[in-house]
N, C-alpha and C positions, 0 to 999 in steps of 0.2 A: 409855577414856583421857578424861581431863578436858580439856575445851575451855576455852582461856583466855577470860576475861571479855570482852576487847576483841573477839575474833573472834565471840563469842556475840552481842554487841551489833551487830556489823556484819551478821551473818547475819539477825538479826531485822529490822534496818533494810531490808536488801535484799529479804527476803520481804514486808515491809509495802509497800514501794514497788512491787514486782512486782504485788502484789494490787491496789494503788491504781491503778496504770497500767492493768491489765487491766479493773478495774471501771469506770474512767473511760470505757472503750471499750465498756461494756455487755457485758463478757465475764465469765463466772463458771462455777464448777463446782458442780453439784448432783447427788449420786449417785443420788437417787431420780428415776426416769423419770416422765413425766406419767401420771396415773391414767386418762386417757381413751383411751389407745391400745388398739387391738384386738390381741389375741393371734392370731398367725398360725402356721401350720404350714409347714415347708419340706421339700423332698425332697433327699435326699442324692445329687444328680447332679452330674456333673463334665463340662465340655467335653472333646472330644478334644484331645490334646496339639497336634495340628497347627492347631487353631483358637485356641489360647491365645497372646495377644500380650503382649510386654513381660515375660514371665516370671511373670505372675500373672493370676488371673481373679477376677471378683466372684462370690462364692458367694451373697451376698444383697444386694439393694438394696431397701430398704423405705422408703416415704415415706407418712406419714399427715398429713392436713391437717384441723385443727379450725378451722372458720371462726368459731365462736362465741367461742373463746378466743384466736383469731388466732395459732395456733401451728402450726408445721410440724416434725414429728418425723422424723428420719432414722436408719436403722440399716443399717450397711454391714459386711460381712464380706469380706475379701480372703484369698485362698489363695495363698501364695507357692510357686511350683513349681520355681523355678530360681534360679541366682545373679543372672540379669538381673532376676528379680522382686525380689530383695533390693535391687538398685540403684534399681529404678523404683517399687517399691510400698511403700517404708518411710517415706513422708512422708504426713502428713495436713494438708489445708488446706481451710478452710471460709470462704466469702465472705459478708459481711453488711454491712448499712448501720446503723451505731450511732445515726444521727439518728432512726431510728424502730424499730430492731430490737435485741433482746437475744439474744446467743448463749450457750447453756447446754450445756456438755458433761456427759454422764452417765457415760460409760464409754470407756475405752481399754484394751483387753485384748489381750495376745498369748497365743495358744494354742499350746503346744508339748507334744507327746506327751500331749494331752488334759488338760494342766495349765494353769491360768490364771496369767498374769503381769500384774499391774496396772501400767499405764503412765500412769495419769491423774495428772498432777501440774501444778498451776497454773503454777508458775514455769517449767515446760518449754515452755510455749506462747510464741510470739512473735506479738505483734499488730502487723501492718504495714499501712500504707496500700496499697491495691491500686487502681491506675488503669490498667485494661487499654486504655483509649482515649486515654491521654495523648498518644500521637503524633498523634491527631486533634484535639488541643486540647480535650478534654472531661475535666472533672473530676467524677467520680460520687460521691465521698465514701465509697467502700466500703473495707472493710478485710478482710484475711485473718487468721484465726487459724491459725497454722502450728505443726505439731509434727513434729520430726525424731526418729524412733524409734531408739533405739540397741539393739544386739545383736539384730538380726533375722536369721533364718537360713532356709535352704531348708527347706520343710515347715511353717513357721509359718503360723498364721491370725491376721490382725489384725481385731479387731472393735471398732467404736466407734459410739457413739450420741450424738446432740445434738438440741436443740430450738432453733429460731429463733422468737422471739416477737415479733409485731408485723407490721403491713402498712402499705404506703405510704398515708398518709391521703388522697392525691390521688385515689384510686379510690373513696372514700366507701363503703368496706366492700362493694363489689361485686366478686365473685370471678370471675376468668377464668384458665384455665390450660390448658397443653397437656401431656399425659402421653405419653411415648415408650416403646414396648414393644420397640424394636429399637435397638441401639446399634452402634458400630464393632466391638465384641467381645461374645462371648456372656456372658450372665448366667445362673447356675444358677437362681436364684429371684428373681422380680421381683414387687413388690407396691406398689400405690397405693391410697389411699382418700381420700375427701373426707367429712367429717362436719359436717352442718349441720342447723338447724332444718328440720323437714319442711315448713314453710310456704314455705320459700324454693324458687323455681323455677329450674331449670337446663336449658339446652339442651346436647345431646351430639351431636357429629358425629364419626364415625369415618373414618380414612383408612387404606387397605389393610386387611390382616387383623389384627384386634385380639382380645384376650381377651374373653370374654363379661363384660358388666357385671352385677354382683350387687348388689342393693339390699336393705337390711334397716333395720328401725327399732328404736331402743333408747333408752329414757328420753326420748321426745319428740324424738330426734334421728334423722336418716336417714343411713345410711352407704351410700356408693357405693364399690364395691370392684372392683378388677381384679387378677388374679394370673396369672403366666405362669412356666413352667419351661423352662429352656434356650432362651432367646430366639434367634432367628435373627440372623445377622451380615449386615450390609450393607456391602459394600466401595465405597468412593468411587472415582471416576475423574476424570482430569483434564478440565477445561473442562466440568464439569457446569453447566447453567444455574442461576442463583441460586435460581430458584423450584422447581427439581426436588427433590422430597422423597419418596423411595421408602420412608421408614421408617413402620412401623405406629405409629399414634398416635391419640390421642383429644383432640378440642377440647372443653372443658368451660367453659361460659360462663353467667353469671347475667344478662347483658345480653339484653334482649328483641329489640331492633332496632337499626338504624343511626341512627334518629332520637334514640334514648336517648344514643348516643354524641356526636351533634351537640349536643344540649341541654347535655351535660356540658361539652363543649369551649367552647361559647359563654360559659358561666359562668367558665371558666378565663381567657378572653380579656378580661373585663370590667375596664376601668380608666377612671376619669374623668380626662380629660386637659384639661378645659375651663379649669382654673386653672393649668395647667403652663406657666410662662413659657418654659422650655427647649423644650418641644414646639412651642408656638405661634409662637415666634420662628423656628424652623426652617421651619415651614409658610410663614411670611411671606417668608422668604429665598427659598425655592424658587418661590413665586408671583412674586416680583419678577424672578427669573432667567428664569422661563418667559414673562413679559410677556403674561399672559392666554391663552397657548396651552396647552390642556390636554394635548395630545399631547406637547408639550415638557416640561410638568410631570411627566407620567408617566415620561418618559425620564430627566429629571434626578433624580427621586425614586428610581427603580430603581437607577440607577448609584451614587447616593449610598449607599444601603443596602448594595448589593453590594460596593462598593470601599472605602468609608470607614468602615464598621462592621466591624471585624475579627471573624473567626470565633473564638469562645472560649466553651465551655459550662461553667458552674458549676452542675451538675445534682444538687445535694444534696437528699435527701428528695423533697418533693412537686415540687420544681422539675425533676424528671426529666420531668415532663409539663406543669407550669404555666409559662407564659412570664413573664419579668420585665416590669415596666412599660416601655412605650416611652420614658417620661421617663428612667428609670434607664439604659436602653440607650443613649440619646442622650448622657447625661452620661459614662457610662464608655467609650463608643465600642467596645463589644464585646458579643457575644451569640451564642447558638447558633442552630439553624435556626428554632426556634419564636419566639425573641426577634426575630430579624431579620424573620421573616414578619409578626409582629404590628405591628412598627414600620412596615414598608412599607405594610400595608393601612390602618393608622391615619393615616399621612401622606397616602395617596391619598383616603381618605374625608373628610379635612379639606378637600379641594378638590372634593367631590361627585363622586368617581370610585368606582364600586362596586368593591370588592375584598374577597376572602374568604380565610381560611386554608384549607389543603388538607392533609389527612393522607394519607400515602403509605407503602407498605412498599417499599423499594427492592430488596428481595430477592424477595418473592413477586410483585410487580408485578401482572400481569394475573390471576394465581392467587389474589389477595386475595379475589376473588368467591367462592372455594370455602369460605372459613373462615366461622365464626359471627361475628356482631357482637360486638365486644369493645373495651375501651378500650386494651388493650395490644397490639393487632394491628399498629400502625404504628411505624415507627422514624424518620420523617423528616417535616418540614413544609415545604410550599411555599405559593405563592399563586396565585390566579387573579384576573384583572382583567377586568371586563366594560366594554368600551370600543368605542364606534361599532358596535354590533351584533355584535361578535366577542369571543371569549374569548382572553385572552393568559395563558399559563401561565408563571410566573416562579419560578425558584429563587433566592432571595435570597442563598444561600450561595456561588453561583458568581460568581467575580470575573472581571474582564477581558473581559466580553462587549462586543460592538460592533454597529454597524449600527443599524437602526431597531428600537426596542423593540416596534413592532407585529408584527415578524417574529422576535421573540425566540426564541432557540434553547432548547428544553426537552428534556432528555436522556432522559426516561422514557416508555415505553409501558406504561400500567398502569391498573388500576381504583383510583380514589382516592375519598376521602370529602371533599366540599366542606363546610366549616363554615359553613353558611348556614341562617338560620332556616327551619324547615319541611322541610329536606332529610331524606329518609328512605332514600336508596339511594346506592349507589356510582356513580360516573361514569367512563366509559372515556376516557382521554386518550391521544393518540398523539404520539410523538416526531417532531419536524419537522427532523430533521437534513438539511441541504443542503450541507454542507461537502465540500470536495475538496482534494487536494493535486496541483498540476501542477508537474512538475519536468523540467528539460532539463539533461543533462550533456553537455558538449562536450569530447571528448578530441582534442588534436592530437598524434597518435601519433608518437613518434620511431621510427627504425628500430632494428633489433636490434644495431647496432654498439656501442651504449652511449655514444656520444659526445655525444648530446643527451638532454635530459629531455622527458618527455611533459607537456604542460600540460593542466589540467583546470579547466574553469569550470562551476559548477553554479548555475543560476538556478531558484529555487523559488518558487511562489505558493501560499499557504495561504488558504483562503476560508472564511467563515462559522464554523461550530463548530471547524473545524481551525485557523483563525486564532486562536480564543479559547484553544484548548489551548496553542498555541505562545506566545501573548501571556503567558499565565500562567507558562509555563516561563521566559520571558525575564525577566519581572518578579520572579520568585522567585529564579532563580539568577544572572542577569546575562548580557549578551551574551558576555563573555569565557569564562564557564563553558560556554556553548552552543557557542562556537567550539571550545573545547578538547575537549568531548565528541564533536563532529562529527569532529574530527581523529583522535581515538582510535578512533572507529568506523570510519573509512576505512582506518586503519592495519592493521586486521585483514585487509583485502582487498589493500591495497598497502603493504607494509612500508616502501617507500622514499618515501612521500608526505610532503610538507611544505607548510605554508601560506605563501603568498607575499604575502598581503594580508589585512587585517582583514576579517572578514565584514561585508557591507553589509546593513543591516536597514532596511526602509521599512515602517512601520506606519500604514496608513490605517484608523483605528478607525471613522470614519464609514461607510466602505464595508465595514468588517469584513474587511480583506484585508491580509496581510503578505507582502512580497516579500523573499526572501533571495538574496544573490549570494556565492558562495564561490570563492576562487582558490587553486589548488594546483599544485604540480609533483611529478611522480612519477619517480623514479630507478629504473631496473631493472624497468620494467613487464613486459619480456619475461622469461619464465622457461623454463629448459630443460625439454623434455618428457621427457627422461631423461638420465642421466649419460654415456651412451655416444655420443650423437649431437650434431650441431650444429644441431638443430631447436629453435626457440623458439615460445612461444605467449604471447599477451596475452589476458587474460580480462576479460569485462565481464558484469555481471549487474544485474538490476533489484532493488536492495536494498529499495526501497519496497514492491514487491509481495511480496517475501519476508517483510517484517515484518508483513504482513497475514495471513499463513497460520499456521495452528496445527497443531502435531504431532498426527497421528492415524494409527497404523500399520495399524489394521484396523477394519472396521465393528464396531459395537456395538449393543446392544439398549436403550440409553438415549439421551436427546437429547445433542446436542453444541452447545456454545456457541461461535459465531463471533465474531471481533472486529468490533464493531459500535458506531457507524457506521464505514463504511470506503469511500473512493472515491479511487482512485489513478490519476493519468495521468503516466506516466514516459516520457521520450524520451531515448535515449542516441545521440549522434552521435559517430562516430569518423572523424576526418579522417586518412586513411592516407597514408603516403609512396609514392604511386603507386597504380595500380589494383590491385584485389584480387579474385580470383574468389570469389564468394559466391552461394549459392543463395537465391533470394527465397523467402520462406515466410510463411505466415499460419496463425495458430491461433485458433480461436474455441470457447469453452466457455460455453454459456448454460444455466444451471440456475435453478430457482425461488428459490434462496437466494443465488446468486452468479453473477457474469458475469466472464469473462476473455477478452481478445483481445490478440493480438500480431501484429506484422508486421515483416518484415526486408526492407529494400531497399538497393540499392547504386547511387549516382548519381555519376557521375565518380569522384572520390576520397573520397567520404563514404559510410560505412556508417551506415545509419539503423535503429535499433532502437526500436520503439514498443510500450509496454505499457499496458494498461488493466485495472484490477481493481476490482470493487465487490461488497461484501456487500449484498444487498438485503433480507435479514432476518437476525435475530439468532441464530436457533436452527435447527439441523438436526434433523429427525426421525430416529429410529433407521434408517428405511428409506433415508434420504438419506446416511447416514454412509459406507456402502460406496462409493457413487459419489464422494464427496468424497475418499476415500483415493486412488482412481484418478486423479481430476482433479488433486489436489494434487501427486502425483508427476509428472504430465505438466507441470504448470506449473513445478515446480522445475527439470525438465530444460530447459524452454523459456526460462526467464529467465536461463539461464547460456549465454554465447556466447564462443567463443574464436576468435582469429585465429592462424594458424601462419605461421612464417617459416623457410625453409630457408637458413641462412647459407651453406652450401657452394654452393647453387644461385645465390645472390645474387653470390658472389664469382666465379662462373664465367660470369656473364651477358655479359662482354665478348665471348667467343667467339660467343655467339649473335647479338649485335648486329653483329659483324663479318661473319658469314655473311649476315645479312640485307642489309647494304649491298653485299657482293660479289655476291650474287644480283641485286640491283637494278642495279648498274652493268653487270655482265656481260650481263644481259638487254637493258639499254638499248643497249649496243654492238652486240649482235647484231641488235637492231631497226633500228639506224641503218644497218648494212650492208645489211640487207634492203630498207629504204626507198630507199637509194641505188641498189641493183640495179633496183628497179622504176621508179625515177625516170629512169634512163638507158636503159631498154628502148626499142628503136626501134619506130616504128609508122607506118602509112600516114597521109597527110594529104591534104586537099582544099584547093588553093590559092585556090579561089574563096571557100570559107568563111573562110579566113584574111583574104583581102582585105576581106571584108564583116564581119569580127568586130567587135562593138561593145565599148566599154569596160565594166568592172564597174559596174553601176548598177541602179536599180530596187529590187526586193526582195532582190537579191543583197547590197545594203549591209548588211541585217540579218544575213544569213548571214556576211558578213565579220566583224562584231563578235563573233558566236558562235565563229567559227573562231579568232579571235585569243585570246579569253578561255578557251577550252577547255583548252589545254595548261597555262595558269596554274592554273586550277581543279584539274585533275588532279594537278598537282604538290603543291599545297597540301593536298589531301585525302589524298594518299598519306603525306606526312610527318607529318600530324597524327593519323593513325589509330592510333598506338601500335605499329605494326609494328616500329619501330626503337628502342623503349624497353627498357631493361634489365628493368624489372619485369615486362613482358609475358612475356618468355621465362623469367625467374626463377620466376614463379608456375606454370609448367608442372610444376615438380617436385612440386606438390601433388596431381597426378593420377596415375592408373595408367598403365602403359606404353602400352596401346592408345590411351587418350585423348590422351596426350601425342603419340604418333605422328600421330593424326588432326589434332590442333590444329596441329602443325608443317606437315603437308601443306597444311592450309587457309591458314595464314599465308604460306608460301612461294608458294603458288598465287596468292594475292592480290597479293603483291609483283611476281611475274612479269607477271600480267595488267595491273597498273596501269602497270608500266614500258613494256610494249608499247603500251598505249593512249596514254601520253604521247608516245612516239616517233611513233605512227601519226597522232595529232592534229597533231603538228608537221609531219609529212610532208604531211598534207592541206593545211595552211596554205600550204606551198610550192606545191603543185599549184594551189591556188585563185588565188593572186596571180600566177602565171605562166599562168593560163588554160589549163591542160593539158587535152587532150582526154579523159584518163582520170579527171579530177576527179569528174564525176558518179557514176561507178560506185563509186569509193572512198568518196565522201562518203556514199552510200546504204548501203555496207557498214558504215561507221563508225556511222551512225545506228542501224543494226540492232544492232551490237555494244553500244552504250551502253544498250540496252534488254535485250538477252538476257543479257549478262554479269551485271548485278545480280541478275537473276531466278535464274540458276544459282548465284550466290554466296549468295543468301538461302537457297536450298534446302540447299546444301552446309553452310553455317554452322549452320542450324537442326538438320540431322542430326547434325552433329559434337558440338554442344554439348548436344543432347538426350541423346546417348550418354554424354557425360561428366557429365550431370546438373548442368549449369551454367545458371543463370537468365540469359538474354540481357539482361534489363532491368538486372541488376546490373552488366553490362559496358557499359552505355550503349547497348545495341542494342535499340531499340524496334521491334517488328515492324510495328506500324501505320505508324510513320514511314518504315520501310524500304519498305513496299508503296507508300506514296504517292510516295516518291522514285522508284519505278519507273514509276508511272502518269504522272507529270509528263513525263519524256522520251519516253514512249510516245506521248503526244498530239502533242508537238512533232515527234517523228521522223516520225509518220504525215503530218503537214502538210508537212514539208519533203521527204520522200521523194516524195510525190505531186507537189509542186511541181517537183522536179528531173526527174521522169519526163515531165511534160507541158509544161513551160515552154519556149516557143520562144526566149526570151532566153538560157536555159541552154544550149540546143543551139547557138545562134549564138555565145555568148561563149566557151565552152570547146572550142576546136578546134585549139589549137596543140600540135604534137608536141615531143619532146625535141630532135630534130636540127634545130637552129636554122640551121645552115649550109645544109642541103639546101632547106628551104622558103624561106629568104631569097634564095638564089641564083635560084631560079625567079621569086620574087616581084619581084626587082629587074630581071630581064630583061624581064619583062612591063611593068613600069612604065616602063623606058627606051624600049621600043618605043612605048608610049603617048605619050611626049613627044618622039619623033624624035631621040634622042641617039645618036651613034656608039658602037658597041660594039667593043673591040679584038678582033683575030682570034685573038690567043693565048688559050689556055685560061684561064679564070677560075679562079684557085687559092684565092681567098679573099675574103670579103666586105669585108675590111679595105682592099682596093685600090680600092674604089669608094665615093665619097661623093656622094650625090645629094640634092638639095633637091626633095623630092616634096610637092606641095600636098595638104593634108588639110583636114578640117573644122576643125582646131584650128590657129591661126595660129602660124608659126614652129616647127613640129613637125618634127624631123628623123627620118628613117628611114635 
């Protein structure tokens, strides 16, 4: 079919611009492969189907590196074994940097039924910018050459080869690389080589089990070769340490020692700033603000670079490792880690403060000491300042730090390379995390009727590095977003929660501490324990501790990374509607890597839950993981606590209260009748003792005060003990039948005894002020009772509550205080009993019987004879018929 001329022209223009576009990005197609590559043989081996992932496997991965031509040749064959493989393995993508590299494709062939189908077509490739670290504000300038293959079927083999020509000029033609012999999936045939002049010297370091290195010489070149068949698969697991690398690999480096890396880095950092007005004006400004104080200058400079120079990396070409000029960074007000580090140390050196760049690998950390010296080992740059005899490690990319810069938080424990003239070794630096989170949540718990809401106030204090993390979150997202996220977080636990007041934030950056106060109300905090009962439960848990734990279901034979640093102190106070039975408890777990403690107490109407958790190191060894699984499950159970409420029992507590009052009243009435009977009981008397009886005086005045106050005290203590409270009886529903029975017996016994003691103490008061002859014996009995009854009560109470597994402390019963309360009356009772037994005044004072008419008749007759007054012959029938004026020691006293 003839193609119209217009369409022919459009096709030619499209093809031309496609080629032009691709060529402008240093991409081209050359069918001929490099003539320097080594020919290799492969084995026709295939992984087991169970070991094949994503529906395809790599039959061949071949990588050859010619250091003299600066070319890297790769040859890949994929074998599509399922429909999933068609989906997952039908795309080709190669990443390169067109600022110093050229990508040349040689072959794209689909093998089907041993027949080759050529898929190499320039216009089919899409050249797209690839910025894998764009989310981290890093632009690398790399591109992807992508090809989507059409008509790929199960059973096809996809073969392609390409060459990447060019090396980053920043490395000055010094070669370093790491060759991996194990991947996440099996490879049937794996081949690497390095081709270089035989004069060039390389160091080789192997990790784990690697193939044997084979070296040959050809045309003045030395060939280093590794080949493997059916590589082993390494499965990754959650929370592996960043430095953990179980893969078989070889580190291949042309660098002799760390000093060579230091000397190379020093040259990269060389900039003449003596004539830079921008730089020198900034130094002058910082000096003026510091007012001659170098410590203040250090702080101002550090915070300026951290907070006012935003993080942004334009890492094209050699600027992947070369920092930009501090002058440029100051003008543009942004830079990556190496830009900010160089700016910081340059500003500090301008005021005679020694500071140096530091290379660090934030993944390998301490394991960096295991690798060979190389220029591409590190992925981050920080700074170290030598000030007043100490080293201060500073990461200029961290914003929102606070407190003294002399105690500046540094997050890494690692082996690092200080870029200091003459340095030839790594240096170990340790993280100085001191932060903690202290939180107190106060619930004012509503009852289960649902008529009221539960109030919740949370006060939290974030210190040191914890404050810096929170400060960064607030500055990044805003206080409103923080408040919203907190509310959404709590809603997962309490669906009926609402915020009643804006979150209060107090940031003291000088002390590096942030305080938060949150205010909430919770509707429906009580949940039904099941659909068939009227029992409810309210749950509380330490969300902060839970957030520090990581999921691990069983022990494993590889290290486990903990959340680090971590230091949590959380208190939960629950103010309950009445007293609540709760067992006191303490849990303590102390391991080399972590510590956990908790305590549960109940004081008056407040349930107090306290939790502390701290990870003391970042990594668990394989041996420690089994214990961590056990401890974590124990902690999870411990940080969850529930209160239960039986609504039926609550609604029926009126009966329990009535019975308590009825028992008290009926016992009191019985006691009054008993006291009246004893009070009116006739007894013999001695008229001479009555005539000579003194008034109450001497030490008896003190006894009188005690006798008057005792009934009042007993009444107050009885009604404030909780024996008549609804909640006391309602909570009995929480225990088993035997425990309920024993506690009821205990409570009713205490009510009966207290009622009798109140009546008895009042009875003794009547005896005392009437100077009855039986007062001493009853007073001694009473003094014995107020010692013996508490002792018996303590024993009985302890026995009952021990059986019911109730902590007495949570019910406000302190055994030490109870024992002391017995010892005090024991001492006083001993004193007063002894006094009443031996005192002559007591014997002479308390001599009067109840039958007043009998002793008064005799007494009056004898008094009449003594003053010679006539006595009528008729029988005296009552003392009311006679009124005599009898002289006594007291003037005008009538008898």
